[in-house]
Each structure stands twice: as C-alpha cells, then as structure tokens.
N, C-alpha and C positions, 0 to 999 in steps of 0.2 A: 505493497499499498502506501501510495505515496501521498506527498499533500505540496504544492510549491506556498511558501513564505518564501516575503521576498524584501522584508522588514529587521530582515534574523536572524543571526546562526542559528537559534535553536530557543525551539517553544514547545513549553511540556512535555509527551515524552520525544518529542522529533527533533534528530539534531541533524544536522548537515554529514552527510558525508565523502568517502571518496572520492565519489564523481561527480559534486552536486544535487546531489539528489535526497531528497527529507527519510532517514530514515527512521523505524519506530526503536525506542530500546526501553526493554524490562526492566521498571526500578518498585525499591521498595520504599510505599506509601510513606510521605512523614504526616498527612493532614488526612490519610482515611489507613486508618488503623487502631487496633486495638491492645496486639501485643509487640511482632515487630514489624504489622504493616509488608506484606507476604502476600496476603490475599486482597489486599485494599488495591495494591500496587497490580496485581493480575487482575481483580476488575478495570481497573484504568487500560493495565494494556489491552485486556479481550470485550472494553467497553459495556461489561455485564453488570450488575449490580453488587458491590461485594459480600452483603448481607444472602442473598443468593451462594455464591460459593462457601461460603461461613456453611449455609446451611450443610455443604453437600461437603465440603469438610466434614465435620461433623458427625452428619451418618454415612459416612463410610472409614472414615477413624474410628467411628462404632463398631459396624461390620470388620472389618480386618481387624480387627481386637488391637487395636490400639497404636502399635508399635511401628506397622510401615509409611505413613501418614504422618505422622508424629517426627520420626526424623530426616522424612523427605525437607519438613519442612525445618529442623532445623538448619540442616545443609545448603536449605536456601538460603536461612536470613548467613550467613557467612558467603555467600555465592553472590545472590545478584544488593547491589548498591542501588543506596541509598538516593533520592533524584534529587537533586544537586540542582531542579532549578521552583521549590518549593516552599 
C-alpha cells in the first residue's frame, strides 16, 4: 500500500522508503496501549479496532493454554519498536 504525501518525510506509520515511495511500518502504540502497545500497534497497522484484536488475543490465549501467545507477545515487546511519531 502506498500513499503520496508531499509535506513531510514521515507521517503516522508511513515513512519514505529507498525509492521515494512511502512504506507503512509496524510500531508499538504509545497512545493506544494497555500493557506494551503491541495489540494497539497491530490495530493501527491493519486499521482494525484494537478492542477486537484484544478480545481475540484473550480467547486464543485461553484456548491454547496461555503459553504460546504470551511468549509471542513478550518477544514482540523486544522486536517491535515504539512509534517515534506519537
């Protein structure tokens, strides 16, 4: 997905890439967070309400015996950077 922006080098989750096109980046949300902003950042990236993603996360976490998604969430805290534009 590309979006033309003429007034800045970065806006929201979009930043100017190597070839002058704007690229969308995944960041942890600073504004829409409950714990570390992972699910809020996913909601901003995919343009989905984070509440829906949080409910799905809790349901899948309970169904899979808690450990797999909890470990994935902890790993994402260290891999996904915070949004520098918020």
